[in-house]
Structures are given as structure tokens and as C-alpha cells.
C-alpha positions as CSV (number, residue, x, y, z in Angstrom):
1,M,72.3,110.0,151.7
2,E,69.7,108.7,149.2
3,T,71.5,105.3,149.0
4,S,71.5,105.0,152.8
5,L,67.8,105.8,153.0
6,H,67.0,103.2,150.4
7,R,69.0,100.5,152.2
8,Y,67.4,101.4,155.5
9,L,63.9,101.1,154.1
10,I,64.7,97.8,152.4
11,V,66.2,96.3,155.7
12,V,63.2,97.5,157.7
13,I,60.7,95.9,155.2
14,L,62.6,92.6,155.2
15,L,62.8,92.5,159.0
16,A,59.2,93.4,159.3
17,S,58.2,90.6,157.0
18,A,60.3,88.1,158.9
19,F,59.7,89.0,162.5
20,P,55.9,88.5,162.8
21,V,56.0,85.0,161.2
22,L,58.9,83.8,163.4
23,A,57.5,85.4,166.6
24,Q,53.9,84.6,166.4
25,T,52.9,82.0,163.8
26,D,52.6,78.3,164.4
27,T,53.1,77.1,160.8
28,S,52.2,73.5,161.7
29,R,48.7,74.8,162.2
30,L,48.7,77.1,159.2
31,Y,45.3,76.1,157.9
32,G,43.6,74.7,161.0
33,G,41.6,77.7,162.1
34,R,42.4,80.1,159.4
35,R,39.9,83.0,159.4
36,D,39.6,83.1,155.6
37,S,39.4,79.3,155.1
38,L,37.4,78.4,152.0
39,D,34.3,77.5,154.0
40,A,34.5,80.6,156.1
41,A,35.1,83.0,153.2
42,V,31.9,82.4,151.3
43,H,30.1,85.4,152.8
44,T,33.2,87.7,152.6
45,L,33.8,87.0,148.9
46,H,30.1,87.6,148.1
47,T,30.6,91.2,149.2
48,Q,30.2,93.4,146.2
49,G,33.4,95.1,145.1
50,N,31.6,98.5,144.6
51,Y,28.3,99.3,146.3
52,L,26.3,102.2,147.7
53,S,26.1,102.4,151.4
54,R,22.5,102.0,152.7
55,G,23.0,103.5,156.1
56,K,25.1,106.6,155.5
57,E,23.3,110.0,155.3
58,L,25.5,111.2,152.5
59,R,25.6,109.5,149.1
60,T,28.6,107.2,149.6
61,E,30.1,104.6,147.3
62,I,32.1,101.8,149.0
63,I,35.0,100.1,147.3
64,S,35.5,97.0,149.5
65,A,38.5,94.7,149.9
66,S,37.2,92.4,147.2
67,G,36.7,95.4,144.9
68,L,40.3,96.4,145.5
69,M,41.4,93.0,144.3
70,K,39.7,93.3,141.0
71,M,42.6,95.1,139.4
72,A,46.4,94.9,139.7
73,C,45.6,97.7,142.1
74,C,49.1,98.9,142.7
75,N,48.0,102.2,144.2
76,L,45.0,104.3,145.1
77,A,44.7,106.0,141.7
78,E,44.3,102.6,140.0
79,S,41.6,101.6,142.5
80,F,38.9,103.6,140.7
81,E,38.8,101.9,137.4
82,N,35.5,100.1,138.4
83,S,33.9,103.5,139.4
84,A,32.3,106.0,137.1
85,S,32.0,108.4,140.0
86,V,35.8,109.0,140.0
87,T,37.6,109.6,136.7
88,V,41.3,109.0,136.6
89,G,43.8,110.5,134.2
90,Y,47.4,111.8,133.8
91,S,48.6,115.3,134.6
92,D,51.2,115.0,131.9
93,A,52.9,112.5,129.6
94,T,56.3,112.4,131.3
95,T,56.0,111.9,135.1
96,G,53.2,109.4,135.4
97,A,51.5,111.6,137.9
98,R,47.8,110.7,138.2
99,Q,44.9,113.0,138.8
100,I,41.2,112.3,139.6
101,R,38.0,114.1,138.9
102,L,34.9,114.0,141.1
103,L,31.6,115.7,140.0
104,G,33.4,116.7,136.8
105,L,36.0,118.8,138.6
106,S,39.7,118.3,139.5
107,G,40.6,116.2,142.4
108,I,42.0,119.2,144.2
109,Y,38.4,120.0,145.2
110,T,38.0,116.5,146.8
111,Q,39.2,116.2,150.4
112,M,41.4,113.1,150.8
113,L,41.1,111.5,154.2
114,D,43.2,108.8,155.9
115,E,40.8,107.2,158.4
116,N,39.1,110.7,158.7
117,R,42.4,112.5,158.9
118,A,43.1,115.1,156.1
119,V,46.0,114.1,153.9
120,M,47.5,114.9,150.4
121,R,47.3,118.7,151.0
122,G,49.4,121.1,149.0
123,L,52.7,119.7,147.8
124,A,51.5,116.1,148.3
125,A,48.6,116.5,145.9
126,P,50.2,115.8,142.5
127,F,51.7,112.4,143.4
128,G,50.0,111.5,146.7
129,L,47.6,109.0,145.0
130,S,50.5,106.8,144.1
131,W,51.8,106.7,147.7
132,V,48.8,104.7,148.9
133,P,49.3,101.1,147.9
134,G,46.0,99.3,147.2
135,P,46.9,96.2,149.2
136,W,47.3,98.4,152.4
137,L,43.6,99.3,152.2
138,E,40.5,97.4,153.5
139,S,38.1,99.9,151.9
140,I,37.6,103.2,150.2
141,Q,34.6,105.5,150.8
142,I,33.7,108.0,148.1
143,A,31.2,110.6,149.4
144,K,29.7,113.0,147.0
145,G,28.6,116.5,148.0
146,S,29.5,118.4,151.2
147,P,30.6,116.0,153.9
148,S,31.0,116.5,157.7
149,V,32.6,119.7,158.8
150,V,34.6,117.9,161.5
151,N,37.5,117.6,159.1
152,G,37.4,121.2,158.0
153,T,35.8,123.1,155.1
154,E,38.3,122.3,152.3
155,S,36.0,119.7,150.7
156,I,34.0,121.1,147.8
157,T,32.9,118.2,145.6
158,G,33.2,115.5,148.3
159,S,35.6,113.4,150.1
160,I,37.5,110.1,149.7
161,N,38.2,108.3,152.9
162,M,40.8,105.4,153.0
163,E,40.5,102.7,155.7
164,H,43.8,100.9,156.2
165,H,44.3,97.4,157.6
166,K,44.1,97.6,161.3
167,P,46.6,96.7,164.1
168,T,44.0,94.2,165.4
169,D,43.5,92.4,162.1
170,G,45.2,89.3,163.4
171,R,47.3,88.7,160.3
172,P,51.0,88.3,161.2
173,L,51.7,88.2,157.5
174,F,50.0,89.3,154.3
175,L,52.2,89.4,151.3
176,N,51.2,90.5,147.8
177,A,53.4,90.8,144.7
178,S,52.7,91.4,141.0
179,V,54.6,92.0,137.8
180,M,53.5,93.4,134.5
181,N,54.9,92.7,131.0
182,D,56.4,96.2,130.9
183,T,58.6,95.3,133.9
184,K,56.5,97.2,136.4
185,T,56.9,95.3,139.7
186,D,54.9,95.8,142.9
187,V,55.6,94.2,146.3
188,N,53.4,94.8,149.4
189,L,53.6,93.6,153.0
190,V,51.1,94.0,155.8
191,S,51.8,92.5,159.3
192,S,49.5,93.0,162.2
193,L,50.7,92.0,165.7
194,S,49.1,91.9,169.1
195,L,51.8,92.7,171.8
196,G,49.5,92.1,174.7
197,D,45.8,92.6,175.5
198,R,45.9,96.3,175.0
199,L,48.8,97.1,172.6
200,H,48.7,96.3,168.9
201,T,50.6,97.4,165.8
202,V,50.6,97.0,162.1
203,I,53.6,97.3,159.8
204,M,53.0,98.0,156.1
205,G,55.8,98.0,153.5
206,H,55.7,98.7,149.8
207,L,58.3,98.6,147.0
208,D,57.5,99.3,143.3
209,G,59.6,100.0,140.3
210,N,59.2,100.4,136.5
211,F,62.6,99.4,135.3
212,K,62.3,99.7,131.5
213,T,60.7,102.3,129.3
214,F,59.0,102.0,126.0
215,D,58.2,104.3,123.1
216,M,55.3,102.6,121.3
217,N,54.2,105.7,119.3
218,G,57.7,106.5,118.1
219,D,57.8,110.2,119.2
220,G,61.1,109.7,121.0
221,F,59.6,110.1,124.5
222,A,59.1,107.4,127.0
223,D,55.4,106.3,127.3
224,D,55.9,105.7,131.0
225,P,58.8,106.9,133.2
226,R,61.3,104.8,135.1
227,T,60.2,104.8,138.7
228,L,61.4,103.5,142.1
229,Q,59.3,103.9,145.2
230,F,60.0,102.9,148.8
231,N,57.0,103.2,151.2
232,L,56.8,102.2,154.9
233,S,54.1,102.7,157.5
234,N,53.9,101.7,161.1
235,R,50.6,102.2,163.1
236,W,49.9,101.5,166.7
237,L,46.8,101.2,168.9
238,W,46.6,101.1,172.7
239,Y,43.3,101.0,174.5
240,S,41.5,100.6,177.7
241,P,37.8,100.9,178.6
242,E,38.2,104.6,179.2
243,L,41.0,105.6,176.8
244,Q,42.1,104.9,173.3
245,V,45.4,106.0,171.7
246,R,46.4,105.6,168.1
247,W,49.7,106.8,166.6
248,G,51.8,106.1,163.6
249,V,54.5,107.2,161.1
250,H,54.6,107.0,157.3
251,A,57.7,107.5,155.1
252,V,57.9,107.7,151.3
253,R,60.8,108.0,148.8
254,D,59.6,108.3,145.2
255,N,61.8,108.9,142.1
256,R,60.5,109.3,138.5
257,Q,62.6,109.7,135.4
258,G,61.0,110.3,132.0
259,G,61.3,112.3,128.9
260,Q,63.3,111.7,125.7
261,L,64.9,108.3,125.5
262,A,67.9,109.7,123.5
263,G,67.8,113.4,123.8
264,P,68.3,116.4,126.2
265,W,64.7,116.9,127.4
266,T,64.2,114.8,130.5
267,S,62.1,114.9,133.6
268,D,63.3,113.9,137.0
269,V,61.1,114.2,140.0
270,T,62.1,113.1,143.5
271,N,59.7,113.3,146.5
272,S,60.6,112.6,150.1
273,L,57.8,112.5,152.7
274,I,57.5,111.7,156.4
275,D,54.3,112.0,158.3
276,G,53.4,111.3,161.9
277,Y,50.0,111.4,163.6
278,L,48.4,111.0,167.1
279,K,44.8,110.3,168.0
280,I,43.6,110.3,171.6
281,G,40.0,109.5,172.6
282,R,38.6,109.5,176.1
283,A,35.1,108.4,177.2
284,L,33.4,111.0,179.4
285,R,30.7,108.6,180.5
286,E,30.7,104.9,181.3
287,D,28.3,104.1,178.5
288,N,30.5,105.9,176.0
289,S,27.7,108.3,175.1
290,A,30.0,111.3,175.5
291,S,33.7,111.6,174.4
292,L,36.5,113.9,173.9
293,A,39.2,113.4,171.2
294,L,42.3,115.1,169.9
295,V,43.8,114.4,166.5
296,A,47.2,115.8,165.7
297,D,49.3,115.5,162.5
298,Y,52.7,116.7,161.3
299,S,54.2,116.1,157.8
300,F,57.4,117.2,156.0
301,Q,57.8,116.9,152.3
302,R,60.5,117.8,149.8
303,M,60.1,117.8,146.0
304,D,63.1,118.2,143.7
305,A,61.9,118.4,140.1
306,C,63.1,119.3,136.7
307,F,61.1,119.3,133.4
308,G,63.5,120.1,130.6
309,R,64.6,123.6,131.5
310,N,61.8,124.1,134.0
311,L,62.9,123.7,137.6
312,Y,60.7,123.4,140.7
313,D,62.2,122.7,144.1
314,A,60.0,123.0,147.2
315,T,59.6,122.0,150.8
316,Q,56.4,121.9,152.9
317,N,56.0,121.6,156.7
318,S,52.4,121.1,157.7
319,A,50.8,120.7,161.1
320,F,47.2,120.0,162.0
321,A,45.2,119.6,165.2
322,N,41.5,118.9,165.8
323,L,39.8,118.9,169.2
324,I,36.4,117.0,169.0
325,W,33.7,116.8,171.7
326,R,30.7,114.6,171.1
327,D,27.6,114.0,173.2
328,R,25.0,111.4,172.2
329,I,22.2,113.0,174.1
330,S,19.7,110.3,173.2
331,D,19.1,107.7,170.4
332,A,17.6,110.6,168.4
333,H,19.9,113.5,169.2
334,D,23.7,113.7,168.7
335,L,25.8,116.8,169.0
336,T,29.5,117.2,167.9
337,A,31.5,120.4,168.3
338,G,35.1,121.4,168.2
339,I,37.8,123.4,166.5
340,N,40.6,122.5,164.1
341,V,43.6,124.5,163.1
342,S,46.2,123.9,160.4
343,A,49.4,125.6,159.4
344,D,51.4,125.1,156.2
345,F,54.8,126.5,155.6
346,L,56.1,126.3,152.0
347,A,59.4,127.3,150.5
348,E,59.7,127.3,146.7
349,D,62.5,127.8,144.1
350,I,60.9,128.4,140.7
351,L,62.5,128.6,137.2
352,A,59.7,128.0,134.8
353,G,58.0,129.6,131.8
354,G,60.0,132.8,132.1
355,Q,59.3,133.3,135.8
356,T,61.8,132.9,138.6
357,G,61.5,132.9,142.3
358,N,64.2,131.8,144.8
359,G,63.3,131.0,148.4
360,V,59.7,132.1,148.0
361,G,58.1,131.5,151.4
362,T,54.4,131.1,152.1
363,R,52.6,130.7,155.4
364,L,49.1,129.6,155.4
365,W,46.9,129.4,158.5
366,Q,43.4,128.1,159.0
367,L,41.2,128.2,162.1
368,S,37.8,126.4,161.8
369,P,35.4,126.2,164.7
370,Y,32.4,123.9,164.1
371,A,29.2,122.4,165.5
372,E,27.2,119.6,164.0
373,Y,23.8,118.4,165.1
374,T,22.4,115.0,164.1
375,F,18.7,114.0,164.5
376,R,17.5,110.5,163.7
377,Q,14.0,109.2,163.8
378,E,14.5,105.5,163.9
379,D,15.3,104.3,160.3
380,S,12.9,106.6,158.5
381,F,14.5,110.1,158.7
382,S,17.8,111.7,159.7
383,M,19.2,115.2,159.5
384,I,22.7,116.5,159.9
385,A,22.8,120.3,160.3
386,A,26.3,121.8,160.6
387,L,27.6,125.3,161.0
388,S,31.2,125.9,160.6
389,G,33.5,128.6,159.4
390,T,37.1,129.1,158.4
391,L,39.3,132.1,159.4
392,L,42.0,132.6,156.7
393,P,44.3,135.4,157.8
394,G,44.5,138.1,155.2
395,H,41.3,137.0,153.6
396,G,38.7,137.0,156.3
397,F,36.2,134.6,157.9
398,F,34.1,132.3,155.6
399,P,30.9,130.8,157.2
400,A,30.4,127.3,155.8
401,P,26.9,125.9,156.7
402,R,26.1,122.4,155.5
403,L,22.8,120.4,155.6
404,T,22.3,116.7,154.8
405,L,18.8,115.0,154.8
406,K,18.0,111.3,154.5
407,Y,14.4,110.0,154.2
408,Q,13.3,106.4,153.9
409,P,9.6,106.4,153.0
410,A,9.6,102.7,152.4
411,E,12.0,99.9,153.3
412,L,13.3,99.6,149.8
413,L,13.6,103.4,149.0
414,V,16.2,105.9,150.3
415,L,16.1,109.6,149.4
416,R,19.0,112.0,150.2
417,A,19.6,115.7,149.8
418,N,22.8,117.7,150.6
419,A,24.1,121.2,150.3
420,G,27.1,123.1,151.7
421,R,29.9,125.5,151.2
422,G,33.6,124.8,150.8
423,V,36.7,127.0,150.8
424,R,40.3,126.2,150.2
425,H,43.7,127.8,149.3
426,A,44.7,127.4,145.7
427,H,48.3,126.4,144.9
428,P,48.9,127.6,141.3
429,L,51.8,125.4,140.3
430,V,51.2,122.4,142.5
431,D,47.5,122.2,141.6
432,N,48.5,122.4,137.9
433,I,51.9,120.5,137.9
434,G,51.4,119.5,134.3
435,V,52.2,123.1,133.0
436,L,55.8,122.5,133.9
437,S,56.0,119.8,131.2
438,T,55.6,122.5,128.5
439,G,57.9,125.1,126.9
440,K,55.2,127.8,127.2
441,A,55.4,131.2,128.9
442,L,53.6,131.2,132.3
443,L,51.6,134.4,132.8
444,G,50.0,135.5,136.1
445,D,50.9,135.1,139.8
446,L,52.4,131.7,140.6
447,T,53.1,132.2,144.3
448,T,49.9,133.9,145.7
449,R,47.5,131.5,147.3
450,E,44.0,132.7,146.3
451,V,41.0,131.5,148.2
452,E,38.6,129.3,146.2
453,D,35.0,129.4,147.3
454,A,32.1,127.2,146.1
455,W,28.7,125.8,146.9
456,T,27.7,122.2,146.1
457,F,24.2,120.8,146.4
458,G,22.4,117.8,145.1
459,G,20.5,114.6,145.9
460,N,20.2,110.9,145.5
461,A,17.5,108.3,145.2
462,T,18.4,104.6,145.8
463,L,16.0,101.8,145.3
464,H,17.1,98.5,146.9
465,L,15.6,95.7,144.7
466,G,17.0,93.0,146.9
467,E,19.9,92.2,149.2
468,R,22.4,92.8,146.5
469,S,20.5,94.6,143.8
470,T,20.1,98.4,143.6
471,L,19.1,101.2,141.3
472,S,20.4,104.6,142.1
473,L,20.0,108.1,140.6
474,D,21.8,111.2,141.7
475,Y,22.4,114.8,140.6
476,F,24.9,117.3,142.0
477,R,25.8,120.8,141.1
478,T,28.9,122.8,142.1
479,R,29.0,126.5,141.6
480,F,32.0,128.7,142.3
481,V,31.9,132.1,143.8
482,R,35.7,132.5,143.4
483,Q,38.1,130.2,141.6
484,L,41.7,130.1,140.3
485,L,41.7,128.8,136.7
486,V,44.4,128.2,134.0
487,D,43.8,129.3,130.4
488,R,45.8,127.0,128.2
489,E,44.0,127.7,124.9
490,D,47.0,129.5,123.4
491,A,49.8,127.6,121.6
492,S,52.7,129.5,123.3
493,Q,51.5,130.8,126.7
494,I,49.5,129.8,129.7
495,L,47.6,132.3,131.8
496,F,46.7,131.9,135.5
497,Y,43.6,134.0,136.3
498,T,41.0,134.3,139.1
499,L,37.3,134.1,138.6
500,D,35.6,136.6,140.9
501,G,31.9,136.8,140.3
502,H,32.1,135.3,136.8
503,P,30.2,132.0,136.3
504,S,31.8,128.6,136.7
505,W,29.9,125.5,137.4
506,S,29.6,121.7,137.0
507,D,26.4,119.7,136.7
508,N,26.8,115.9,137.3
509,Y,24.2,113.2,136.6
510,Q,24.7,109.5,137.4
511,V,22.8,106.2,137.2
512,D,24.0,103.1,139.0
513,I,22.5,99.6,138.6
514,S,23.6,96.4,140.4
515,I,21.9,93.1,140.1
516,E,22.6,89.4,140.9
517,P,20.6,87.6,138.2
518,V,21.9,84.2,139.3
519,D,23.7,83.0,142.3
520,K,27.4,84.1,142.4
521,L,27.1,86.3,139.3
522,M,27.2,90.1,140.0
523,L,26.5,92.6,137.3
524,S,26.8,96.4,137.6
525,L,26.4,99.3,135.2
526,T,27.2,102.9,136.0
527,C,26.6,105.8,133.6
528,R,27.8,109.4,134.4
529,Y,27.1,112.6,132.4
530,T,28.9,115.9,133.2
531,D,28.3,119.5,132.0
532,A,31.1,121.6,133.3
533,R,31.7,125.2,132.1
534,A,33.7,128.3,133.1
535,W,34.2,131.9,132.0
536,Q,37.4,132.6,130.1
537,P,39.3,135.9,129.8
538,S,38.1,136.0,126.2
539,G,34.7,136.7,127.6
540,Q,33.2,133.4,126.7
541,L,31.5,130.8,128.9
542,R,32.9,127.5,127.6
543,E,33.0,123.8,128.4
544,L,35.9,122.9,130.6
545,P,38.7,121.4,128.4
546,M,40.0,117.8,128.6
547,S,37.0,116.7,130.7
548,S,34.9,113.9,129.3
549,R,31.2,114.5,129.0
550,F,30.2,111.0,129.9
551,K,31.5,107.7,131.1
552,A,29.9,104.2,131.4
553,V,31.4,101.3,133.3
554,F,30.1,97.7,133.2
555,N,31.5,95.1,135.6
556,A,30.7,91.4,135.8
557,Q,32.1,89.0,138.5
558,Y,31.4,85.3,138.7
559,T,32.7,82.7,141.2
560,L,33.0,79.0,140.9
561,G,33.7,76.0,143.1
562,A,33.1,77.4,146.6
563,N,34.8,80.6,145.5
564,R,38.0,78.9,144.5
565,W,37.8,80.6,141.1
566,I,36.9,84.2,140.6
567,F,36.4,85.7,137.2
568,D,36.2,89.5,136.8
569,F,35.6,91.6,133.7
570,T,35.3,95.4,133.5
571,S,34.7,97.5,130.4
572,S,34.3,101.3,130.2
573,L,33.2,103.7,127.5
574,N,34.9,107.1,127.8
575,G,33.2,110.1,126.3
576,S,34.7,112.9,124.2
577,A,36.2,116.0,125.7
578,R,36.8,119.5,124.3
579,V,40.5,120.0,123.4
580,Y,42.4,123.3,123.8
581,D,42.1,125.6,120.9
582,F,45.8,125.2,119.9
583,M,45.1,121.4,119.4
584,K,42.5,121.8,116.7
585,D,45.0,121.0,114.0
586,L,45.1,117.5,115.5
587,Y,41.4,117.3,116.3
588,P,39.5,119.1,113.5
589,D,36.1,118.8,115.2
590,G,37.7,120.2,118.5
591,R,36.9,117.1,120.5
592,T,38.7,113.9,121.5
593,P,37.3,110.5,120.2
594,V,35.1,108.2,122.2
595,Y,37.1,105.2,123.3
596,P,36.6,101.9,125.1
597,T,38.8,100.2,127.7
598,L,38.7,96.6,128.9
599,Y,40.1,94.9,132.0
600,A,39.9,91.2,132.9
601,Q,41.2,89.1,135.8
602,V,41.0,85.5,136.9
603,T,41.9,84.4,140.5
604,R,42.5,80.9,141.8
605,R,42.3,80.6,145.5
606,F,44.0,78.0,147.6
607,R,44.3,77.7,151.3
608,G,46.1,80.8,152.4
609,F,47.3,81.5,148.9
610,D,45.8,83.2,145.8
611,L,47.2,83.4,142.3
612,Y,45.8,85.9,139.8
613,L,46.3,86.7,136.1
614,G,44.9,89.8,134.4
615,G,45.1,92.4,131.7
616,E,44.6,96.2,131.6
617,N,43.5,98.3,128.6
618,L,43.1,95.2,126.6
619,T,41.7,97.2,123.6
620,G,45.2,98.7,123.3
621,F,43.8,102.2,122.8
622,R,46.3,105.0,123.3
623,Q,46.3,108.7,122.8
624,K,47.9,109.2,119.5
625,D,49.9,112.4,120.2
626,P,50.4,112.9,123.9
627,V,53.5,115.0,123.3
628,I,53.0,118.0,121.0
629,G,56.1,119.3,119.4
630,A,58.2,116.3,120.4
631,D,60.7,117.0,117.6
632,N,61.5,120.4,119.2
633,P,61.1,120.1,122.9
634,F,62.7,123.4,123.8
635,S,60.4,125.5,121.6
636,P,57.7,127.8,123.1
637,T,55.0,125.5,121.6
638,F,56.2,122.2,123.1
639,D,53.5,120.6,125.2
640,A,53.6,117.3,127.1
641,A,50.7,118.1,129.4
642,S,47.6,117.8,127.2
643,V,46.7,114.3,128.1
644,W,43.1,113.0,127.8
645,G,43.5,109.2,127.3
646,P,45.7,106.1,128.0
647,L,49.4,106.5,127.4
648,M,50.2,102.7,127.5
649,G,48.7,100.0,125.4
650,A,47.5,96.6,126.6
651,R,49.4,95.2,129.6
652,I,49.3,91.8,131.2
653,Y,50.1,91.1,134.8
654,A,50.4,88.2,137.2
655,G,50.6,88.1,141.0
656,F,50.0,86.2,144.2
657,R,48.6,86.9,147.7
658,L,49.8,85.0,150.8
659,T,48.0,85.2,154.1
660,I,49.0,83.8,157.4
661,W,46.5,84.2,160.3
662,Q,47.2,84.4,164.0
663,F,45.6,81.8,166.2
664,N,44.3,82.2,169.7
665,D,43.9,79.0,171.8
């Protein structure tokens, strides 16, 4: 079955790459009217890789297409290295699963959106970041605070929205491939086709693999797992003046094998995902000032995972529907209202940390009516006032008001303020997948989905010093009313517990500076400081462990020769974090060291073809002991999940991008 699926995906990807070129591209005119010809691309390439949106009401950082090209950028998790807003780390030292932090808190509190459609919920959260190839994306929007209620109330610290390449892009073929010196290989395809005046489609294929493992620190465990991922997406658009219909399907097969190179402790995680969506929008007036839309989504995922003697097998069926009515009453007044409903059905088989559960079934329902009013006074002032609520059967109804203000007292200055409430179901094991890479006893309820409830408020001031130069200051605070936490301070046990009335908060401060001192040279510096604390069962209010207090990121990009050469350099300084109490023998002062990382890339552009060469983590810094108790992996004190820094040393990569555009006579 697995072999058949793999062969099917490979055949589909190959056919997809061949068909558009043969069917629609006149190669004799390959460069004649190419949309990104060197002369026409000057403005596009001057677009900053990372910049703050000037027009959005909520504080929003944009990672543009040029920003996504600054790294090898194999997947979504690796797209945030230029951003201090989002911190990326590993959930453990065996599976390669990546996790993010926004406003100093775990990425589970950040709502992930695919073109404003909620994704990566529940079982998809631990590995979902690696299932979004960077070359599939045209931009990423990172919104801090409490975003729109149209997508529900699960967002607590903010949202990350991904914009994919569109069916109407007019690129029959975009091909990107790269290889690293550790054998990690990445191949991506994007093919947009117009099948008439009204029907368009885009096919996106992805294949990556890590075919050899290394043990640079000599602990007997692979630094990075062997991986093999097949990823295919097909999106469609049909439209007329009155009606627009979008639909698509996405399928993923991902296998990861890590652990001891020559020993009995191994990890093997296989995920299979298929997702389909439908969006229908109809104009209710000829001027499109009023509309009605329906968004529906269904996904199925299966995870089969073993971590030494710990086993976790699960399936999840999820369905989502959102009915949206919008009326632009006038240029100043806009009203949106609707209702969204979601249903998640999970089945789990658990053998971990002394707990067992076969066929544990969980049904989660959410019903969220909402109304959102927007007032705009030309360009000087805007307000978004929203009232929503979520009905969670068995837990009650949770009102979730949200307010966003934007004031522009002068042309160069923008002030923002935001506040709101978010609620979500916690998934004890899935949200903390790293605990399975330990030999410790797991205490507490692993199957009950508690409701987490928090308020976030903050503000931002942005000074636009020129067309491409900005200074931005922001502060956000998240305070939990109820939260599921994991106490990992003990050497031999892990406790899951619920904060109900006890304090837990995160204060986040950030400064962003971007300047263009000379033509074609862009410099940016971002500094972030976080103070995150939570109550522990010991009765203490303590700093959250394994969360760095500060991070600074500096980026420089310079272009030469009509943008034929692009040089990019990124350095970051990562602050210390409090370690768990059981790690104090390794860290006498109880904190991790401060460490730097360096990234560099040079790109040479030709007509329709780019070559690039780069390096990651060029300082070679690695966490010294990512696997604790590696010599006795089946002991109660074994721990491969206390990761705070890089696991791999310096890596060099090379790649190319090929683009063929469609021409219209």
C-alpha cells in the first residue's frame, strides 16, 4: 500500500511537470515577453524580504516572495530565520519536528491559516510546518495579537497566514531544487494553467529526503533523522462576474526514522494526510459591496509513531464550515457577520510513560457565531470591533470580544492597539509530542481535552522614515485564565496539570529597524525581549523553561548589476533560557548559553534561471547534550526532548530555480 502510494505521487508530479510545458509553452519565445525579465524585475526584487504592513489595522509582518528566497527555505518552519517575531526550535532530538513560538509562547496558541482557512489543528500541529514547502508560497503574514474573529476564536497570540501561488499566476512551470552537504534534497514544482477565460488551476508538487544520518557529537544518536516526504496539491478557480468558486485537494506522506545508529532505541513516525476544501463566494450587489460566502473543509490524518518503547497511533477526521455575510455599507462603514462550526473526531492508541489507552475516542465540537464592524475615517483612523463567542459542548459558552484600533496622526506615524480573548481545546500528547522521546513516567490525564482561555492585549508604533525605512516598537501581553501545562522539572516523571486561576503570562517587547542607506542595500535589525512566567505545582511562579529571553536578528541584502547578483547575510544572537531543574548538573547556573548563528546566500540570476549557493548555521554552534542518558535509553531518566539550540552544525547548500511564463498574444 505504501509503495503504491509513493509511486502514484511520483508519477503525478512528473506528469504535472511535463504537461503544462508541452501543452502551453512556446519555448521558441521563452524570453521574449517574460514577466520577470531582468528589466521588468527591478521593482519586484527591491521588495523587502521582511517588512511591516503599513495598511493593515493589526500589527502584521510580511515575509514576501523575495524573503522566502533568502534561505534554502525547504519548508514553512525554515522561513522564519529572518524574523525575531517567530522563534523556531525542535520539539525533540530524534524526529526533526519543528515548533515555533510567538509572543514567547508555544505555536499551539498561534492560529495557522491557509489563505484565511484554519489548518494544522490537532494531530497536524507537531509536523504540519514541514508540510508547507517554502517555494509554494508567495508570502507569509504574521499578525500579532487578537486577529479577526471570522476564522474562529482559537487564536490567542496571533495568526500566521500563508498565501500560495495562485491558479492565475501565468507560470506553466516553476521548478526549484536544492541539495545540502548532509544529503538533504528538496525538489519543488509549481504549475499554473489557464484552461479558458474562467477556469484556472495550479498544481504543486514537493519531494524531499534526508538520506544519510550523522552523529557529530558521538552520543550514538542520529543528529537528524532519515526522512522521505511526498507532497502534492491541486487548486482550482472558476469565476464569473457574480460568482467565484475555489476548491482544492492536498495530500502528504511523511516518514521519519531516527534514534540510535546502532542500538535498539529508534523512532519511526509516519504521517498520512489528505485535505480538501471548497470556497464559494457570490456578489449580492452589482458593485460587489455586499457578498455571501461559504468556506468548507475536510481533512483526514493518520499518525503511526514509535519512540523506543513508547507507542502512539492516532487518526483524526476534521470538518469545518464557515458562512460569511459582508456588507460594505459605505466607504466608512463595513459589517461582517456569520457562523462557523467545526468537528474533530480523534481515535488514539497510547502506550507511553506507564499509561495505556486503546481506541480512546474523542469528539470535539465548536460553534462560533460572530459579528465584526469596521469603521474607517479616510487614512487617519480605523476601528474593528468584534463580538464573537464559542460554544464548546460540555464546557459552556465563551464570549470572545476583540477590538483593534489604528490611528495615523501624521503621514509618517502609525499607532495601533489591540485586545481580545481566545479559547481552544488542548491536546495533551499532541501539543507536547516531545515527551514521547523520553523514558519518564507520564502523570495526569492524557486524553481529556481541557479548554484553554486567555486574553491578549498590546500595541504598536511604527515610524515610516522613507519609502523603505521604518522604525517600529511594540508590546504585547498574554494572560491565561485557564491553561494546560507540563511540569518537566523532575528527572524521572512528567506531570500534566491545569492552571485554573493561578497566574500565567507572557510579556513581549520588540524593536524593528529597516533602512536603505544606499541604493540597493537593505539593512534591518530586530530585537525581541520576552518575560514569560507560569505557576508550578510546587507553588512557585517561575520563568517558562527552554524559552529564550531575547533574540536579535540582523539582515543585509545587496544587489548588483541590474539585480543579476543578490547577496544576503543574516546573523542572529539567541538569548539564554532557564533549563529544567533536572538539567542543572549540565548547566550549573541553570541557564543555556547565549549563542550566535550565521546564514549567507549568493544568487546569480539569468533569464528564466537562478543559481544560488548558501550556508546555514555557519558558526557551527550545536547544543552539546541534546540527548540526556544516551548510554541507557530505556532508563526512567532518559530524555531526548530537552532541546534549546541547533542540532546540526554548519551546512552548505546549492540550488536552482527555473521559471517559464505563459504568453498571451
